[in-house]
N, C-alpha and C positions, 0 to 999 in steps of 0.2 A: 504493500500500500504506500510506503514511503517512496518507492521508485515511481509509482503511478502519479502521486501528487507532485513530485518534482518535475515530471515531464508533461503534466496535464495541459498546460497552456499551449504547448507545441502540438499536441495531438487533438485537442478539442477545438476545431476550427469550422468554418462554414461548410466546407465540403463533407467533413465527417458527420456533422450534425444533420445536414439535409439528407445525406446518404442513409443515415440511420432510420429516419422516418419514412423514406421512400422504398426501403427494401421490401420485396414481395414475399420473403421467407416468413412463414407463419409464426415461428418462434420470435423472430425479430419484430414482426408487426405487433404481436401481443405485448412485447416489452415497450415498444414505441408508444402504444396507446396509454400505457400506465405512466410512462416517464416523460412524455412530451411536455415541454414548458415554453414560456415566452422566448427563451433563448433560441429554440429551434425555429419559431416563427420569424424572429428577427434575422436569422441566418438565411431563411428562404427568401425574405424580401431583399436582402443584399445581393444574393446570387441571381435573382430574377432581374434586378437592375443591372447587374454586371454581365450576364450571359445571354439574356433574351431580349431585353429592352433595346430598341433602336438607338444607337449612340449618337445619331445625327439630330435627334430631337432635343429641344431646349425649352426652358420656361414652362408655362402652364401646359403646353401640349405634352411635354415630357412627363409631367406629374400626372396628367389624366391617363396617359397610356400606361404608366407604371401602376396606377391604382386599378386600372382595368385588368391588367395581367395578374396582379395579386388576387383580386376578387375571383377571377376565373380559376386560378390555381386552388383557392380554398374550396370552391365548389367541387372541382374535380378530385381534390384530396378527400373530401367527405365521401364521394362515391367509391374511391379506392379503399378507404379504411372499412367502409360498411359493405363492400362488395355488391354495389348496386349500379344501375345504369349500364355503362360500357363494361363494367367489371363484374356483372352478374352472370358469369359463365363458369360452370363448375370445372371444366377441363383446364382452364388457365391456372386455377389454384392448385390443381393436382400436380402440374409441372413445377409450380413454385416450391413444392416441398422437397424437391431433389436437392441433396446436400452439395452437389457439385455445380449447381446452376449459377451462371453469371447473371447478376441482377440486371445489368444494363441490356443484356441480350433479351431478357424477359420483357422489359419495357419496350424495347425496339419492336418486338413481335406483337404485343398485346395492348400497349397504351399509347405509343407514339402516333399511330394512325387515327385513333379515336378521341384524342384529347388535344387541346390547343397549347397548354402550358406544361402540365404535369409530365407528360411523356417526354417532351424535349428536355426539360430540366433534369429528369431522372437519368436519361441517357448521358447527358453531359457530366453529371456529378458522379454517377456510379461507375463510369468507365475510367476514372482517374486512378492512378497508382499512388497510393499513400505509403510513405515509409521514409526511413533515414539511412538507407543503404549507401547512397552516394556520399553522405557526410562521413560515415564510418570508413569507407574506402579511402577517402582523402586523408583522414586522420592516420590511417595505417601507412600511407605512403610517406607522410611527414616523419613518422617514427622510423621508417626504414632509412630515410636519408640521414637522420641524425644518430644512427647507431654504428657500432663497430669502428672501422677505420675512418669514418666520415665525421667524427665528432669535432675535428679541427677545421672542417671546411668553412670558408668565409661566408658571411651572411649573404652577399650578393650572389655568389655561386650557388649556395643552397637554395635561395629563392628561385633562381632560374630553373634548377633541377626539379624543385617541387612543382612549379607551375607547368612545366612541359610534361613531366611524368603524370601529374594529376589530370591534365587535360586528355592525355592519351588514354589513361585508365577509364576516365568518365565516358569518352567516346566509345571505347570498347564495351563498357558495361551497358550503355544505351543501345548499342547495336545488338548485344546479346539479349537484352530485355525485349527489344522489338521483335526479334526472331522468335523468341519463346511465346510472346503474346500472340503473334500471328498464327503460330501452331497450336495455340490453346494450352500451353504447358507452362505458363508463368508460375503457377502454384501447384504443387503436388501434395499427395497425402503425406509423404515423408517429411515435408516442411512442417506440418502441424505436429507430427510425432516427435520431431527433434526438439520442438518447443514445449513438449509435454502438455499439449492441449488439443481439444477436438476442434472441428471447423467453426463452431459457434461459441467457443470459449466457455462452455458450460462448467467445466471443472474449475476454472478460475473463479467464476461467480459463486459456485458452491463453497469453495475454500474461503472466500471473503465473508460469506454469510455464516460460516461455522464459527461458533464461539470457542476460543481456545483459552483455557485457564492454565497459566504457566505454573510449573512446579516450584515450590519455595523450599530451598535447602537451608536448614538451620543447624548451626554448629553449637552443640551444647557444651561449650567450654569458654572460658574467658580468653579471648584472643589478645595478641600483643598490642594491637592498636587501641584496645579498650582501656589500656593503662596510661595512655598519653594525655593526662589531665595537666594542663599547664596554667599556672597563675591562679588568680582568685576570681576570674570572670569566666562565664560560660563560653565554651567553644562551639560556635554554630555548626561547624563542619563535623566535629565529633558527635554532637547531639543528633545531627541528621543521620549519620551512619548507625548510631545506636537505634534510632527510630526505625531505620530500614531493617535492622536485624531482629529487634524484639517487638516492634509495633504489631498490635492485634494478636499476638500469640496468647493462647489460653493455658491456664495452669490450675491444678488442684492444690488448695492450701491445706497441708496435712495437719497443721496445728489447730485448725478450726473445722474439723469434720469434713475435710475435702470439699470445702466450699469453692465454687467456680469463680475465678478471677480472669480478667483480660488485661494484658499489658497495654496501658493507655499511652504513656509517653516516658522518655527519660527525664529524670529529675536531678538537677545539679545541687548537691548538698555541700554547703560550706562548713568546714571544720578546720581550726587552726592547724596548719602543717599537714592536713590530710583531706584536702578537697577531693571529692569523688562524685561519680554518677551513680544513681540508683534507678530502679525501674518503678514507676508509679502505676500500680495495678488497681483496677476498679471492679466492682461487682455490678450486676444488672440493676438498673435503677439510679445509678450515679448521674448527676446532672452537672455537666461541665460549665454551665452558665451560672451556677451558684458558687459561693465561697466554700472551699474544701472543709473549713472548720464549722460550717453552718450545720445546725441540727437537720438530720435527714440525709446529709452527705458525708458527715464525719465517720459514720460506721461502715461506709461502703468503699473505702480505699485503704491501701497499705503500701509501704515502701519495701522494696526488696533489693538487697545487695546483689552485685554481680558475682555470685559464688555458687557452690554446689547445691545449696538449698533451693535456689531458684531453678537451676537446671533439672534437679530431681523432680520438682513439682510440674515443670513443663513436660518432662519425659513421662510422668504418670498419666497426664491427660492424653497425650498423643499415642501412648501405648494402649489406652482404653478406647481411643477413637482414631484408629489408623487411617491415614490418607485424608483426613478432614481438610478441606480447602487446599488440597494438593500440598500439604506441608510434610516434608520428609526431614527427620532429625538424624543427626550423626553424633557419635561419641568419639572422643580422641583415641581411645584404646581399641577402636575397631579397625584402624588402619585406613579409614576413608579419608583422613585428613591429609594423606599424601597427595590427594587430588585437589584438596582445598586448603592450601597452605595459608598460614596467618600472613596478613598483609602488614608490613612495617612501613610507616610513613617516614 
């Protein structure tokens, strides 16, 4: 998802937006009906003005013609989505279900001749090749020039080599793409298999929708970095790390009949010559908006030193409730700490 958000602005453009809502594939059409927004309508208006509107028109005449084309498209798009009018034929939607169907070829056969705007716009938009292959190839050539024995090449000579070689590779790639497109072999099943996705990217959609709860690994011993208490003021960084390790862990209080407590936050306790951090644990019903010493709150919390008593009580709870909230506890004498070494700042 981070990769997608980083590249979203480059991939979500007018051609991809309009192509999404004009695809005849039933799966994509159903998704388009649910997810179509004003962003898609704006993209349609811009592409109609760019690709179909007569560029020689100016002033009011241009505005009227543009409004007429947009109104015609919206009428035709309603017929397209609802499968009525020129699109009320069963056989055209049977062919649209084929997974290897080229969408612009479908519109060329079934909508271009019976619509004034939608068919033409769909053929122009859906026939475009969208991708970043050329940019990646150019980047590869730049790296090739600046590797090995060529690291000392002067800037002027390097620039000339890059430009000449990149233009040659681009022309060669375009010729190869043109030949494969003419033969109908631009994309093959192996291309989707290599990217670990099916033709309609269903597996990626399912993976994004699936809720993944990460496993939390808790080391039940006092690590070296927990001893780094410096000065008389609270260390925000150390407090944050303690919160990350102990926050929301549950424990059984052995001294009070195994009452259930939850680690609420680290607490900085000042003591002459022995400043230290403790764990502030609370019971159900504790109100953080009230004063800790107020009646009704005072009986619902306790302080715990970072020692074996705390670790034993945490261990008791998670031994009795294994795997709760994906919490996995480790002990120093199990040997697991070889994979989770103490971190020294």
